[in-house]
Each structure stands twice: as C-alpha cells, then as structure tokens.
LOLOKE-988875 format. One record per residue (C-alpha): residue number from 1; residue in three letters; chain; x, y, z. Coordinates in steps of 0.25 Angstrom, whole numbers, m for minus. Example, Ala and Ser with C-alpha at 12.3 -4.5 7.8 and 13.67 -1.06 7.14 Angstrom:
+-----+-----+-------+-------+-------+-------+
!   n ! res ! chain !  east ! north !    up !
+-----+-----+-------+-------+-------+-------+
!   1 ! ALA !     A !    49 !   m18 !    31 !
!   2 ! SER !     A !    55 !    m4 !    29 !
+-----+-----+-------+-------+-------+-------+
! end
This chain:
+-----+-----+-------+-------+-------+-------+
!   n ! res ! chain !  east ! north !    up !
+-----+-----+-------+-------+-------+-------+
!   1 ! UNK !     A !   215 !   418 !   289 !
!   2 ! UNK !     A !   214 !   423 !   274 !
!   3 ! UNK !     A !   209 !   437 !   273 !
!   4 ! UNK !     A !   206 !   445 !   260 !
!   5 ! UNK !     A !   206 !   460 !   259 !
!   6 ! UNK !     A !   196 !   466 !   250 !
!   7 ! UNK !     A !   200 !   478 !   241 !
!   8 ! UNK !     A !   198 !   489 !   251 !
!   9 ! UNK !     A !   205 !   482 !   263 !
!  10 ! UNK !     A !   219 !   489 !   265 !
!  11 ! UNK !     A !   230 !   479 !   262 !
!  12 ! UNK !     A !   239 !   484 !   273 !
!  13 ! UNK !     A !   229 !   477 !   283 !
!  14 ! UNK !     A !   235 !   464 !   279 !
!  15 ! UNK !     A !   247 !   467 !   287 !
!  16 ! UNK !     A !   238 !   467 !   300 !
!  17 ! UNK !     A !   233 !   453 !   296 !
!  18 ! UNK !     A !   245 !   445 !   295 !
!  19 ! UNK !     A !   239 !   433 !   302 !
!  20 ! UNK !     A !   229 !   432 !   290 !
!  21 ! UNK !     A !   232 !   429 !   275 !
!  22 ! UNK !     A !   227 !   442 !   268 !
!  23 ! UNK !     A !   225 !   444 !   254 !
!  24 ! UNK !     A !   218 !   455 !   246 !
!  25 ! UNK !     A !   207 !   455 !   236 !
!  26 ! UNK !     A !   217 !   462 !   226 !
!  27 ! UNK !     A !   228 !   452 !   229 !
!  28 ! UNK !     A !   219 !   440 !   225 !
!  29 ! UNK !     A !   214 !   447 !   213 !
!  30 ! UNK !     A !   200 !   449 !   218 !
!  31 ! UNK !     A !   200 !   464 !   218 !
!  32 ! UNK !     A !   189 !   464 !   208 !
!  33 ! UNK !     A !   180 !   454 !   214 !
!  34 ! UNK !     A !   166 !   459 !   220 !
!  35 ! UNK !     A !   163 !   457 !   235 !
!  36 ! UNK !     A !   156 !   444 !   233 !
!  37 ! UNK !     A !   166 !   438 !   223 !
!  38 ! UNK !     A !   177 !   443 !   232 !
!  39 ! UNK !     A !   171 !   435 !   244 !
!  40 ! UNK !     A !   169 !   423 !   236 !
!  41 ! UNK !     A !   184 !   423 !   231 !
!  42 ! UNK !     A !   189 !   425 !   245 !
!  43 ! UNK !     A !   181 !   414 !   250 !
!  44 ! UNK !     A !   185 !   405 !   239 !
!  45 ! UNK !     A !   200 !   408 !   242 !
!  46 ! UNK !     A !   198 !   405 !   257 !
!  47 ! UNK !     A !   198 !   420 !   263 !
!  48 ! UNK !     A !   192 !   421 !   277 !
!  49 ! UNK !     A !   190 !   436 !   278 !
!  50 ! UNK !     A !   188 !   447 !   268 !
!  51 ! UNK !     A !   193 !   461 !   273 !
!  52 ! UNK !     A !   186 !   472 !   266 !
!  53 ! UNK !     A !   182 !   487 !   267 !
!  54 ! UNK !     A !   169 !   484 !   260 !
!  55 ! UNK !     A !   159 !   486 !   271 !
!  56 ! UNK !     A !   147 !   484 !   261 !
!  57 ! UNK !     A !   152 !   469 !   258 !
!  58 ! UNK !     A !   143 !   465 !   270 !
!  59 ! UNK !     A !   131 !   470 !   262 !
!  60 ! UNK !     A !   135 !   466 !   248 !
!  61 ! UNK !     A !   138 !   452 !   251 !
!  62 ! UNK !     A !   131 !   441 !   258 !
!  63 ! UNK !     A !   142 !   436 !   268 !
!  64 ! UNK !     A !   133 !   424 !   274 !
!  65 ! UNK !     A !   140 !   411 !   270 !
!  66 ! UNK !     A !   153 !   418 !   267 !
!  67 ! UNK !     A !   166 !   411 !   271 !
!  68 ! UNK !     A !   174 !   424 !   271 !
!  69 ! UNK !     A !   173 !   434 !   282 !
!  70 ! UNK !     A !   172 !   449 !   279 !
!  71 ! UNK !     A !   180 !   460 !   287 !
!  72 ! UNK !     A !   176 !   474 !   283 !
!  73 ! UNK !     A !   184 !   486 !   286 !
!  74 ! UNK !     A !   176 !   498 !   288 !
!  75 ! UNK !     A !   187 !   507 !   281 !
!  76 ! UNK !     A !   197 !   506 !   270 !
!  77 ! UNK !     A !   207 !   515 !   277 !
!  78 ! UNK !     A !   220 !   508 !   280 !
!  79 ! UNK !     A !   225 !   518 !   291 !
!  80 ! UNK !     A !   212 !   515 !   299 !
!  81 ! UNK !     A !   212 !   500 !   296 !
!  82 ! UNK !     A !   226 !   499 !   300 !
!  83 ! UNK !     A !   222 !   504 !   314 !
!  84 ! UNK !     A !   212 !   493 !   315 !
!  85 ! UNK !     A !   219 !   481 !   310 !
!  86 ! UNK !     A !   217 !   474 !   323 !
!  87 ! UNK !     A !   202 !   475 !   321 !
!  88 ! UNK !     A !   203 !   470 !   307 !
!  89 ! UNK !     A !   211 !   458 !   311 !
!  90 ! UNK !     A !   201 !   455 !   322 !
!  91 ! UNK !     A !   189 !   456 !   312 !
!  92 ! UNK !     A !   197 !   446 !   303 !
!  93 ! UNK !     A !   200 !   437 !   314 !
!  94 ! UNK !     A !   185 !   436 !   319 !
!  95 ! UNK !     A !   180 !   434 !   305 !
!  96 ! UNK !     A !   172 !   422 !   302 !
!  97 ! UNK !     A !   167 !   416 !   289 !
!  98 ! UNK !     A !   156 !   425 !   283 !
!  99 ! UNK !     A !   158 !   436 !   294 !
! 100 ! UNK !     A !   158 !   451 !   291 !
! 101 ! UNK !     A !   165 !   461 !   301 !
! 102 ! UNK !     A !   168 !   475 !   299 !
! 103 ! UNK !     A !   180 !   482 !   306 !
! 104 ! UNK !     A !   177 !   496 !   310 !
! 105 ! UNK !     A !   190 !   504 !   307 !
! 106 ! UNK !     A !   191 !   517 !   316 !
+-----+-----+-------+-------+-------+-------+
! end
C-alpha cells in the first residue's frame, strides 16, 4: 500500500512499515501544500493513506468522497509513537478509501 507521511509525522516510523511503500510530503516536494491541495496531490499520485499528526484535518476538510484514507496520530513525539508502532500499523492496514482513524498514543 502507498502511504504518505505529512509534515509532522516522524520519519523513523517508516522502518516499522516496511510492508508498505512510504514517502513523505517533503520528499515529494509537497511540504508547502495546504491540506486540501496535499490530499488532492496524494490521490492523483495513487497514495492510499495519509499519516498525519494534524487532528484538525477532519474538521478542516470534507473527507466524504475521498479516495485516500487518513490516519491521525495523537502526538508528534517519536519516543511515544515508537512504543505504539503496532497500533499505527493496524490502523493503516484497516484504512479504507475516505476513512478517518485516530491512533491514541499513550
């Protein structure tokens, strides 16, 4: 599955998702795109999931009809996320087009 990391998503998470093709918005040259533009670009390029730490995205964007799923991490802290990589991987695996899921990171 093609997974895109938004700006705040810790890049080391990529190592826990080796079964997926992971890119970052920065690597794609999309770091300046606003949320709607980023979602549009990601969909055009065939990404299935956007992993973000922007929990306001669900209020700022109409996700109905989107082909990309959103997985929101409730922290930007890599040490905390690192302890919850299994939960993140499960959320990505369960993602369906247009879905939104939050991963609570203890």
